[in-house]
C-alpha positions as MATLAB code, in Angstrom:
seq = 'MLPQTAPGPDVAPPPPPERATWYTNPGKVFDNLYSWQPRSIGLGADHERGIILIDTVYDYNSEEAIVEGMKKLGLDPATVNT';
ca = [
      56.757    8.276  -35.514;
      53.925   10.616  -34.072;
      52.366   10.721  -30.645;
      49.110    9.588  -30.678;
      46.361   11.709  -29.643;
      42.970   11.610  -28.312;
      40.189   11.238  -30.860;
      39.115   14.874  -32.435;
      35.493   16.452  -31.446;
      34.882   14.325  -35.217;
      34.570   11.214  -33.480;
      31.268   10.265  -32.311;
      31.548    9.159  -28.502;
      30.639    5.395  -27.827;
      27.247    4.475  -26.868;
      25.753    4.126  -23.849;
      25.801    0.239  -22.021;
      22.633   -1.409  -21.754;
      20.612   -0.578  -19.214;
      20.209   -3.961  -17.432;
      24.135   -3.572  -16.558;
      23.745    0.023  -14.781;
      20.383    0.409  -13.297;
      18.732   -0.471   -9.716;
      15.768    0.939   -7.932;
      17.053    3.908   -6.004;
      17.100    3.469   -2.406;
      17.429    5.017    1.220;
      20.916    3.932    2.980;
      20.439    5.321    6.240;
      19.328    8.857    8.027;
      19.222   11.408    4.799;
      21.444    9.561    2.647;
      20.244    8.121   -0.643;
      21.421    6.080   -3.359;
      20.635    6.249   -6.500;
      22.489    3.931   -8.560;
      24.512    1.417   -6.184;
      26.154   -0.446   -9.111;
      27.826    2.859  -10.217;
      28.325    4.786   -6.725;
      25.697    7.561   -7.307;
      24.780    9.000   -4.227;
      22.981   12.302   -2.575;
      22.315   13.982    0.504;
      18.756   15.622    1.870;
      20.405   18.466    3.468;
      18.650   21.285    5.235;
      19.593   23.818    2.345;
      18.891   21.529   -0.577;
      20.073   17.911   -2.131;
      24.153   17.782   -2.144;
      24.287   15.083   -5.143;
      28.075   13.469   -4.412;
      28.601   11.928   -7.384;
      26.647   11.749  -10.338;
      28.281    9.145  -12.428;
      27.483    8.793  -16.080;
      25.546   11.485  -18.249;
      24.005    9.086  -19.987;
      21.927    8.012  -16.978;
      21.403   11.134  -15.023;
      17.665   12.266  -16.520;
      16.645    8.356  -15.248;
      18.770    7.609  -12.179;
      19.203   10.902  -10.469;
      16.247   12.785  -11.446;
      13.466   10.003  -11.418;
      15.095    8.090   -8.427;
      14.772   11.292   -6.713;
      11.189   11.473   -7.274;
      10.578    7.963   -6.600;
      12.017    8.600   -3.078;
       9.727   11.498   -2.781;
      12.894   14.156   -3.156;
      12.646   17.331   -4.934;
      15.265   17.412   -7.866;
      14.704   21.441   -7.927;
      16.021   21.278   -4.389;
      19.905   20.289   -5.666;
      21.981   22.357   -4.034;
      24.420   23.944   -7.019;
];
């Protein structure tokens, strides 16, 4: 029997989960630490040299959770430190 391998590039990724299972409103944890997705532990810190993303979690919710969440909190996504 051959060993099993991961799916190849011709296998479509699974669809993202329903929004209701991962979305929550962004909020300030304390000081300059913000949470975009408490259900998924997505965090970022506003620092004098730019915003530092601590955990961006999943790509399917990056735009809505992180970028839109930052805007709702009055943070500028263009200041993310890369």
